[in-house]
C-alpha positions in Angstrom: 90.2 85.4 88.3 88.8 87.6 85.5 86.5 89.4 88.0 89.6 90.5 90.0 91.0 92.0 86.8 87.7 93.8 86.1 87.4 95.1 89.6 91.0 96.5 89.7 90.5 98.0 86.2 87.3 99.6 87.3 88.9 101.1 90.4 92.0 102.4 88.6 90.0 104.1 85.8 87.6 105.6 88.5 90.6 107.1 90.2 92.0 108.4 86.9 88.6 110.0 86.2 88.4 111.5 89.6 91.9 113.0 89.2 91.1 114.4 85.8 87.8 115.8 87.1 89.3 117.6 90.0 92.3 118.9 88.0 89.9 120.1 85.3 87.8 122.0 87.8 91.0 123.6 89.2 92.0 124.7 85.7 88.5 125.9 84.8 88.2 128.0 87.9 91.8 129.3 87.7 93.1 132.2 85.7 96.4 130.9 84.2 95.1 128.7 81.4 92.0 129.1 79.3 88.8 127.9 81.0 87.8 125.6 78.2 90.9 123.5 78.7 89.8 122.8 82.3 86.3 121.9 81.1 87.7 119.3 78.6 89.5 117.6 81.5 86.4 117.7 83.7 84.3 116.1 81.0 86.9 113.5 80.4 87.1 112.7 84.1 83.3 112.5 84.5 83.0 110.2 81.5 85.8 107.9 82.8 84.2 107.8 86.2 80.9 106.9 84.8 82.4 104.3 82.5 84.4 102.6 85.3 81.8 102.9 88.0 78.8 101.8 86.0 79.7 100.0 82.8 82.9 98.2 83.6 81.8 97.3 87.1 78.5 95.8 86.0 79.1 94.5 82.5 82.9 93.9 82.4 85.1 94.8 79.5 82.7 96.1 76.8 83.0 98.9 74.4 81.0 102.0 75.5 80.4 105.5 74.2 81.3 107.0 77.6 84.7 105.2 77.6 85.5 106.4 74.1 84.4 110.0 74.9 86.5 110.0 78.1 89.6 108.7 76.3 89.2 111.0 73.4 88.7 114.1 75.6 91.7 113.0 77.7 93.9 112.7 74.6 92.9 116.1 73.3 93.4 117.6 76.8 96.9 116.1 77.1 98.1 117.5 73.7 96.5 121.0 74.3 98.1 121.2 77.8 101.4 120.2 76.4 101.3 123.0 73.8 100.1 125.6 76.3 102.7 124.6 78.9 105.5 124.6 76.2 104.4 128.1 75.1 104.3 129.4 78.6 107.6 127.9 79.7 109.8 130.9 78.9 107.4 133.5 80.2 108.4 133.0 83.9 112.1 133.1 83.0 111.7 136.4 81.1 109.1 138.2 83.1 109.4 136.7 86.6 106.7 134.9 88.6 104.3 137.8 88.8 104.5 138.6 85.1 106.5 141.8 85.5 110.0 142.6 84.3 112.6 141.8 87.0 114.6 144.8 88.2 118.0 145.4 86.7 120.7 145.5 89.3 122.7 148.8 89.4 126.0 148.8 87.6 129.1 149.1 89.7 130.6 152.6 89.8 134.2 152.9 89.0 136.3 154.0 91.9 139.4 156.1 91.4 142.3 155.8 93.8 144.6 158.8 93.6 
């Protein structure tokens, strides 16, 4: 029964690492957020994939450096992304999706009826 738990844990952490790795590469190759934020996520994902595919799958639940590095990098990445997303949250509402000031609609002209 314990081996089923180890296998499911290994698979779930591998998928978490794969998700972080791909998302980190997308951030690192994009232009919206700083590249170093994406590389932190990619390192976290690679460490979690290695930890789950090699260490947990073969040895079970043991403390490892790669697991600690992956979790530490993931924690740092989550907090940094939260701050960056919070700081950028008003930018689209003020400047529009392209980063430019939205056009001001013309004011209505008064009409005189005489």
